[in-house]
N, C-alpha and C positions, 0 to 999 in steps of 0.2 A: 573663779580660778579654773584653770584647765590642768588636766593631768593626762599625759600620753601613756596608754596602757596597751600591752600586747601579751598574748599567751598562746600556747599550742593547743589546737583543737584535737579532739580524739581521732579525727581523720588524718592528722598529720600536718594540716595547714595552719597558718598563723592568723589569729584573729587580732585586729588592732584598731584603735580609735583614740580620739582625744575626748575625754570625758570632763564635763563641767561640774563644779560643786561650789557651794557658797563660801566666800572668804570669811575667816574668823577674825573678828575685831572686838575681843572681849577685854574689859579692863580689870575686873576683879578676879581673884584667884578662883572663886567658885565658878565663875563664868568660863574661865580658861579651861577648867576640867570638863566642861560640858562638851558633848559630842553631837555632831549632826550626821545623819546617815542618808545618803542618796543612792538610788538604784538606777541602773541603766541596762537596757536590754540590747545585747549585741548578737549578731548572727554570723556564722561562718559563711563566707562567700563561696566556699567550695562544696560543702555538704548541706548547708542550710540549718545546722544545729543551732538552736537559740541558747544563749547564756545570760544569766543575770549577774551583773558585776556591781558590787556594793563598794561605796567609798565612805569611810568613817573619818570625818574631819573634826579637828579641834584646833585650839590656839597653837598647839605644839606640832601639828602636822596632819598628814592624811594617810590612812591605811586602805589598801585595796584587797578585795577578796572576790572569788568567783564562786557561784552556787555549787559547782562541783569541787568538793574539798580536796581532790587529788591534783587540782590545777594550781600551779604557783605562778601568778601573774608577774610580769616585768613592768616596772613603772619608771617614768622619767622624773625630771625635776618640775614641780608645779610652777605654772607661770600665769600671769594675770590675763583676763579675757581681752584687755585692750591691745595685747600684742598679736592677736589673731589677724591674719591678713584679710582685707576686705574681699568678699566674694564677688567675682566679676559679674554675676547675674544680677546683683542688687544695684539699684540705681533708679533713673527716671522710668516712669511707666512706659513711655514710648520706646525706650531702649530695649526693654525686655521682649516685647513683641517683635521688634525689628531683628533681634538676634535669632529668635525662633524662626521667623520667616526666611531669613538668610540661610539658616541651617537646612530647612526643608527645600529651599530652592537648589542648594548644592546637591542634596540627595536626588532630587528629581532630574537634574542635569546629568548626573552620573547614571541614573537608571535608564535614561533615554540614549545614552552613548553606546557605541558599538564595542563589544569586547569578545574575545575568543571564548569558546565554551569552557575551556579549562580554568578560567579565572572568574567566571560568573558566580559560582557558588561562594567562593571566598569573598568576593565583592558584596554579594547579597548579605552575607553574615555580618560584615562590617557596617553596612548601611542600616541594617535592621537595628543593631545596637545603638547606632548614632541617632536614629529617629526616636527611639524610646528615651534616650538620655536628653535629647532636646526638649521633649515634652515635659519630662520630670523637672528639668531646670526651670522651665517657665512656671510650672505649677508651684514649685517651691518659692521662687522669688516673688511671684505675684501674691501668694498667700501671706508670706511673712511681712512684706512691705505694707500691705493693707492692715494687717493685725497690729503691727508696730505703730501705725499712724493713728490708732484709736485706743484709748484706755478702755472704752466699752467693749471693743473686740478682744482685747487682752483678757479682760475679766471673763468674757464669754468662753474663751478658749480654756482658761484655767478651771472654770467651773464645770465645763462639759467634757473635758478630756480625762479619762480614768487615770492616766499617768500622773497628772498633777493633783487630782482630787485625793489620791491615796498618800500624798506626801504630807508629813507632819513636822512641825518645828515649834520650839518654845517661844514665849513672849520676848525673851532676850535676843532672839534671832530676827525679829521682824524687820528691823532696819537693814541689817546686813543682807537679808534675803531680798529685800526690795532693790538694793543696789545692783544685784546680779540677775534680777528677774528677766530683764530684756535679753541679756546674753544667754541665760539658761533656756529661754523659750526659743531663741534663734538656733541654738545648738540642737535642741530637741527636735525642732522642725526639720532641720537639715538632715538629721539621721533618719527621721521618720519618712519624709516624702521620697527620699531616694531609695527606700527599702520596703515600703509597705503601702501599696496603692489603696488597699482596703481602708486603712485608717485615714489616708489622705482624702479619700472620697467622703468619709464620714465627717471629717473636719470641715471640708468645704460646705457641707450641708448644714452642720450644727452651728458653725461660727459665721459663715458668710451667707448661708441660706441658699446655696447653689447645689442643685441636685444633678449629678453627672448622668443619671439615667442608667440604662443598660450598657455597661462598658466591658462585657465579658471578653470582647476581642482585645481590650487593653491588658487585662489580667493575663491572657494567654500570651500576648506579645512580650510581657515582662518575664514570664517563665522561659520563653524561647531566648530572650536576650541574655538570661543567666547562662544558658548553654553556649551562646555565642561568645560571651566574654571569657568564660572559664574553661571551655572545652573546644573552642574554635569551630563551633557549628555542629557538634556531635553531642548526643545525650549520654547519660551515665553508663548505658549499656554499650556505647560505642557506635550507635546507629546514627547515620548522617541525617540531619534535620532537613525537612522539606521546605527550604527557604529559597525563594527565587526573586528575580527583579520584579515580577508581577506582584508577589506578596508584599514586597517592600513598597511598591507603588500604592497598593491598597492601604497599607498601614499608614503611610505618610498622609494619604487623603483623610483617613479617619482621625488621625491626630490633629490635622489642620482644622477639621470641622469642630472638634472639641475645644481646642485652644481659642479659635476665633469666636466661638460662642461665649466663652468665658470673658474674653477681651471686651466684647460689646457690652457686657453687663457690668464689669468692674469700673468702666469709665464713669458710670453714673452712680457709683456706690455712695451711700450716705454714711459718712464717717462718724456720725453721732450714734450709730448703732442700730438705726432703723433698717433692718436687713431687707433686701429685695428678694422675695421668694419667687423662684423661677425654676424651670426644668430645662437643663441644657440638652 
């Protein structure tokens, strides 16, 4: 099941997301009184403050709370995971890499075009954000499709990721949790890969056996992208970021090298779980 949640951050911005939790299908009165608690880590897009949101679900409904007791979350009406729209990135393997290549092709065409000086910074800000988003989209869709295609990889993810290893549930919940496991993993990965490159890097290594190597430039690009999206190319102090068409060109080249290296290796991946250990 999904529950739309939003609340006011201490900085004044609104934090919102759709959170997943296991559906309750208990037949006896004792089972109906049992509760399942799931935790989700959300981050304010404006100030970066992390929040832990807890969902306590039972046969009779779901309750939502935020780790900060002064925050009163607003929630919608729960709805089944089947009603979530299909993500456009998911699909055939060839389609994902074609989408990424087309996005970078568009970026490079714009970088090489002629523009007046007064629009170059604004254009660079937009292209920087677009380049990072294109790579994140590829990373997410490629990882989740490979994991979902193999029970061995699903187990590897669940056993190696701290977020799943700390979750507990009773024997009576085994079957209901199994039914939503795929959706729960998909939702968790979507949130994770689009907000935390460090964990994404670790998951690619621990689950698929792919080591990104030194990608400090990627971490820096994501930090800059945050300023691009939320402050129009200025940092928190109001200083204009040093983004140019040259820096966008270099970023696009680095992202292309990383993604194409991954693409070469995932084509020959063994879905039985025999991971290909390599350094990208």
